[in-house]
N, C-alpha and C positions, 0 to 999 in steps of 0.2 A: 460626656454626653455626645451622641452623634450630632453632626451638623444637620440642621433642618432648614427648610425654606422659610423665609421671613413670614409668609402668611400663616404657615402652620404654627410657628412660634407665637405669633400674635394672638391666634385664636385659642391655642390649647395650653401653653405653658407660660402665659404672661406672668403669673405670680409664682412660678417654680423658682425658688430662691437659690442663692449660691450654695446653701447647705445641701439642697437636693443634688446639685451638680457634683458636689464633693462626694456625696454618698454614691452616686452613680459611677464615679471614676474607679471605685474599688469592686464593682460588681463582677461576679463570675458564676457560671452555671455549675452546680454540683454534679459529678458523675453519678448515674443511677446504678443500683445493684442489678446484676443480670441473672443470677441464679433464681429459678422459679419453680414452685410446686404447682403443677397444672391442675386446674379445677376440672374434675371429671364430668362427663355428661349426666350421670345420675344425680350428682349434686346440683348441677345447673337446673335439671328438671324439678328437683325438690324446691329450689328457690322460686321457680316460676309458679309451682302449685301453691306455695305459701303466700306469694305476693299478688296473685291475680285477683282482679276485681271486676267480675263480669256484669255487675248490677249498676247501671248508671242512675244515680240519684237525681242529678240535674244541676242547675246553676245555683250557687250559694252566695256569690258576691258579683255585683255588676256596677257599672257606672251610674252616676246620678242622672245622666242624660245621654243621648246617643253619641255625643261628641267626646265622651270620656272612655278611654281604654283602660282596662284593668288587667294586671299581669303578675307573674313571678311570685309565687307563694312560698313562704316558709312558716313553720308552726313551732310553738313551744307551749309548755304547760307551767302554770305558776299559781300557787295558792288556790288550788282546786278549780281553776278555770283554764280553758284553752285560749290561746292567743294566736292570731294570724297576722304576719307581716306581709303586706302586698304593696304593689306600686300602681299608680294611676297617672294618666296623662290626658289633659283636656285639649282637644283639637290638635293632638300630636305635637304639643309644645315641648314636652320633655317629661320624664318620669320623676315623681316624688314618692316617698315611702309613707305608708299608712299602717294603722293598727286596727284590728277588729278582735272581738271577744265572743266566746261561745261556751255554753254549758254542755253541749251534746255533740259537737263537731258537725252538726247539721244546720243549725240556725245561728247566724252571725250578726252581731251588732257592730257597725263601724264606730270607732272611737275618735279618730282624728289623725293628724299628720305628725310624723316623728323625724323625718329627714327631708328638708326643703331645698329649693333652689338657693344658691348663695347670691352673689352679685356679679354683674357684668365684669369680665376681665379675669374672674377666678377660673381655675381649671375645671371646676365642677359647677359652673354657673347655671346650667340648664339641664343637668341630668343628675339624679340622686336616687338610684335604684338599689335599695338595700335588702339584705337578708340576714337572719340571725346566725351567729357563730357559736360554737362550743355547745351545741345541743346534745343531749344524751342520745347516742346513736344506737343503743341496744334495741334490737327488734323486740317490740312488745314492752319496752322499758318505760321510764317515767316521763320522757318528753321534756324534762326540765333543762334549763340552761345552767351552765357552769360558770362561775366567776373566775377571772384571772386578774391578778394585781388589784383585787378588791372591786372590780367592775365587770359588767356584762358587755359583750362585743357584737358588732356586726361588720360585715364587709359590704361595699357598695360599688356600683359602676358609676363613675362620674364623667361628665363631658361638658365642654364649653359652648356647644352649639345647640340651638333649638331644633326640634324635630323628633322623628321616631328613630331613636338609637343612632344618631349620626356620628360617624367616626371622626377623629380617633377617640376612643373611650379608654379609660384607665380604671384601676381598682384603688379605692381608698378604704380607710378604717375609721370606725367611730365607736364610742363607748358611752355607757350610762350607768348610773347607780340603781336605776329603777326601770326595768324594761317594760313594765306594764303601764307606765305613766305616759300621758299624751303630752310630750314635750320633746324638744329637739335633742337628739343625741349629739355628743361632743366629737367633732372631727379631730383627728390627731394632726399635729403641725407637720409631720413628716409626709403627709399625703402629696401626691399619689404614691402608694407604696409599690405598685407594679404598673408599668406603662409601656406602650409599644416603642417609645423613643429611647428606652434605656439600652446601653451597649450590650447587655447580655440577652437581649430579646431573641427568642428562638424563631425559626422561620415560620412555624405554624401560627404564631401570634403577632406577626409583624405589622398587621394592619390595625387591629383593635382588640381589646379585651372585653370579655363578657362576664356572665354570672359566675359567682364563686361560692363554695361552701368550705368552711373551716372546721376541722375536728381536732380534738385533743387525743392523740395517740398516747395513751398512758404508759405504754411500754417503750416509747421512743424507739420503735423498731428500725427507723431510718436514721437514728441518731439525733432526731429533733422531735420536740413534743407536739408542735402544731403543724398540721398538714392542710394545705389549701389545694383544692382542685377547681379548675375554672376552664372555660372554653375561650379560645382565641381564634381570630379570623385571619386567614392567609389572603383570601380574596373573597369577593362577593359569592355567597352560596357555598363556602368551603370553610368549615370550622372544626377544630379538634380540641380534645381535652388534655390539659397538661397539669403539672404539679409545681408547687412551691412549698418551702418549709420555713419555720421561724422558731425562735426561742422566746420572743417577747410580744408577739401579735402585731408588731409595728414594722420591724425590719424583716423583709422577706427575701429568700434566696431561691432562685429557680432550681428545680431538681430534675435532672436528666435533660438531654438534648432533644429528645423526641417526645411526642405526645404519648399518653398512656392509653387513650382510646381514640381511634380514628376510623372513619368509614368513607367509602366512596373514592378511595385512592385511584382506582382504575378509571374513574370518570373525571377525576380532579374536581369533583363537586359532591357535596354531601355534608350535612351539619350533624355534629355530635355535641350536645350542650346541656347546660343547666344541671350539673351533677349533684346528686344527693347521696350521702354515704350512710349506710346502716351496717350493723354487724349481726349476722345470724350464726350463733355458735362460734366456730373458728373461721368463718368465711366473711370477708368484706364484700358487701354488695353495693354497687353503684347504680342507682336509678338515673337515667338520663333520657333526653329526647333525641330522636333522630328525624332527619328530613332530607328528602331529595335523592339519596342513594337508593331509596325505595319510594313508591308513590306517597305523596302527602307528608304530614308530620305526625309523629306517634311517640309513645313512651316505651322504652325497653330497658335492659339492664346488662351489666357485666359483673363478673365475680373475680376475686383475688384472695390469695393468702398473705400477700406482702405489701399491698397498696400500690405496687409499681407495675406488676405484670398482670394484665386483666384478660380474662376469657369472656368473649362476647356471646350473649345469648342469640341464637339463630332461629329460635322458634317463634310462636305467635307473639304479637305485640301485647304489652300490658294494657295499653289504651290506644285506640285509633278512632277516626271519625265514624260515627254510626247514627248520630241523632241530628236533628235540625240545628241545635245550639252548638254543635261541634263539627258540623259537616265540612268545614274548610280545614281546621287544624284541631288536634287533640294532643297537647304536648306540655312540656315543662313540669315534671312531676315533683310533688312532695308527698311521701307515703308514710303513714304511721299505722301501727297495730295497737288497738286499745280495746281492752275487755273482750278479746277474742275476735274482733272485727277489724278488717283492713280497710283504711280510708285512703283513697288515692285522689288527692287534689291536683288539678291541672288547669292550664290555660286553654280555654275553648274559644274558637272563633267560628261563628255561624250566624244564624238569623237574629241573634241578640247582641251582635258585635263581639268585642274582645272581652271575655268575662272569666271568672273562676268557677269551675264546675267540679263535681265530686262523683266518683264511682266507688263502690264498696264490694266487699267479698260476700255480703249477705244483702238481701233486698230489704232496705229500711224505709221504703216509700209508704208502707202501710202504717 
């Protein structure tokens, strides 16, 4: 492990054991494949037409009071119900992860907390920002979660400091036997599985790590069954999306020396983050949010045939500020197609604070 200042060690890796140091000593970045089939403009346009959601339904989840921020959606379906995993922070203390349920994707009932703060001194004492893993990524598919090793999984952002996403942050894993139950998920002892202090950290993630999504690539096209995409921060206001791979959902190897999606390189400023992966036919689609290389914060997408080489959409944004409830930011997507309708959940910041809002491909307000 790289040498750190004493203050950083005390705050962030107080409880990172000798085992973690031993694991880090053998870390290395896998070289990425370079051959690529380019996604043509006509296909990019078809994806946009399929995914666009011009009808803003409104706010579907918000805090219990003005001091509570709500953020970071991921969805899954189980036993005939839809479930939403989201995070909340009171007075910017730190994020914890919660569960909500819906019958129609429009009206949501909050159920309770599933990933909490730990205790002072732990690497994830004050940040526990989770999202479901191994969800059916088929566009218009079941939305159900897949088991691995008999359990269901999530990845989460953890951190030792109080506040709104204070760095450094790292990525941890947790599992449960019952993803619909309101009880704590079980953190793996190997946590954090990816951290900015590891010796194989790439330049674009050297300051902190953010939101991740994990898919099961059933063809193991990269030679690995599980693929994680996540954004890392190089400096304030500059984030890019990179990849890691795994065989067991616990031990992760960084894939490729460069980010797979980056924007704003000319300005050395611009955020690309919170990736969500779906598959439309033979095309992988990454929905993600952008900020600051263009005005404001918005949702857009990129497409790939191999999960490594991505063609970025340069046309109209999928979501951008337009209403009082999202006048500041409209970003951080989770998009599903169900019964012929596209539902685009996102984090909105406006006159109702930081909330979860919804836009749809058809007007459902009536």
